[in-house]
N, C-alpha and C positions, 0 to 999 in steps of 0.2 A: 436306537430306534430311528428308522427313517422318518423324515419330516416333510410334509406337503403343505404348501400354501396355495389356495384356490381363489384367485381374484375373479370376481363375477359381477355381472350386471343382469338384473332380472328381465331386461328387455330383449336379451339375446336368445334366439331360438336354439342355436347350437349349444349355448351355455346351458339351456334347460335340459338338453339331452346329456351333456357331459356331467352336469351336476348329479343326475340320476346314475349314470354309468360308472362314475368314479367311486361311488360308495361301496359296491362289492369288491372293488380292487383294494380299497383301504381295509376292508374286513379281512380279505384274503392275506394281505401282506403284513397286517398288524401295524401299519404305519400310523403316525399321528397326523391329523389334518386340521388346519385352521382355515376357516371360511373368511375371506377378506372382501367385503363389499367395496366396489369402486364405481366410477362413472365412465362407461366405455365411450360416451360422446366426448368427454374430455381427452381421452386417449386418442381418438380419431382426430380431434382438432389439433393436437400437438404433434402427432407423428404419423398419421395414416389417413389424411383427408381424401385419398383416392376412393375410399369407401363411398363418399357422397356422390362422386362422379358415376360410380357403378350403379347407383340407385336411379339415376336419371333416365335410364333406358330399361323399363320393365319388360320389354319384349326381347331382350338380349338372350341369345342361346345359353350363355353361361348362367344367367339368373333362372331361366326356365328349368335347366337341368338341376341347379342347386336346390330349387324348391321341391323337385321330385325326390332328390336324394334325402332332403330333410324329412320328408314324409316317410320314406322308407326306413331311415334311421330311427325315427320316433316309433314306428311300428315294431322294429326289432327290439327297441328298449322297453316297449310296453307302456309308453307315456302318451297322454293326449296331446294332439298337435293340430288345432284348427288355425292354420296360419296361411296368409296374414289376415289379421282382423282389421276392422275399420280404424282401430287405434294405432296401427303400426305404420311407421316407427313411433313408438310411444316415448314421450319424455319421461325419463326414469329418475329424475332428481329426487322427487318426494319419496319414491319407493326405496331408493338406495339410502336415503337419510334414515328411513325407518330401520333398515338393516344395520346402519351404523349405531343406532341406539341400542340394538340387541347384540352387537358384536362381542361385548364382554362376556356374554353368556352363550357359548357356542351351541349347546344343544337346543336352546330356544331359538337362536338364529336359524339353525338348520330346519326346525319345524316351521318357522314363519316363511322362510324362503321356499321351502317345498310347497307350502300352501299357496304362496303368491305365484309361483311358476304355474301351478295348476290353474289358478284363477285367470291368468293372462292367456296361456296357450291352450288350455282345454275349454275354458268357459268364456273366453274373449271378454274379460272384464277390463276396465280401464285403470291401469296402475298409476296414471297421472292424476287420479282423483283421490284426494286425501280421505274422503268418506269411504271409498272402496277399500283403501288400505286399513282404515280403522276397523271396518267390518271383517277383513281378512285376519287382522290381529285378534279380534274378538273370537273368531272361529278357532283360533289356536289357544284359547283360554287366557289371553293376555289383556291388558288394559289398553285398548286401542286409542282412546282419547288421550291417555297419559303419554303414550308413545308419540302420538301426533304432536302434542305440545312440546315434548323434549326435542323432537326432530326439527323444530323451527329455531332452536337455540343456536347461538354462534359456535358453541363447542362441537356440536354435531356437524354443522356446516364445514367447520375447519377439519374435522376428522375425515369427512368424505373427500375433501380436497387433498389432504395429506395422503390418504390411501391411494388416490388416483395418481398423484405426483410420484409416490414411491414406486408404483408399478411402472410408470413411464421411465423413471430413472434406472430401473432394473431391466429395461428392454421390452416391456409390453407394447403390443401394437393392436390388441383386440381382446375380446372376451370369449371364452375363459382363458386366462393366463395362469399357468400352473408351474410352480417351482418345486423341485425335489431337492431336499437338503440345501435350500436357500439359493443355490447358484445355477442349477440345471433348469432351463426354461423350456416349457412345452406349451403348445397352443392348440386348442380345439379338441373336439370330441374324438377325431380320428387319430390323435396322437396318444390316446390312453393306453394302447398296447406298449408304447415306448415308456410311458409313466410306470406301468406295471413292471416292465423289465428293469427300469432303474431302481424301483423299490425292492425288487427281489435281489438285486445286486447289493443292496444295502448302502 
């Protein structure tokens, strides 16, 4: 069976779309997928700090077109995208620690991440606010306060750092980073046709 690892950060709009769009690909191909929370800011700091320079000019033609394309991709996928909100770019450390608490239970992580993506990109809620994250977890039928307490522990902090460093060591430079059968790296929503092709090849 083909194997997919999906490294993601909840603060990334393109990841929000790819997270949605890869799921029917997985269903079609019968591949196994593992959702891997990491901190994209840590990746940028380590290997791709040019991203920050690109944000300094909000009137650049590239950014203007990218936002238009983002809106069109979201419409095509059928997902809410009110972007950017007043919280963007949001600090996602708290949110990704919540995800790391849930990483051992992949169906629960999928449910929480889906709800959190909607909360940030469709409802413009602040994912840097632990109280918002607790409420989102509660919406998923989880113990939000319990997750918040565990998320402050050293083991979860270490887990997020380890996931991020693993992605960097394996060649990641942004979110989402997708690995097929552990070695084939793909990046972003627009490369999902290549992911599908790789999975169909086995």
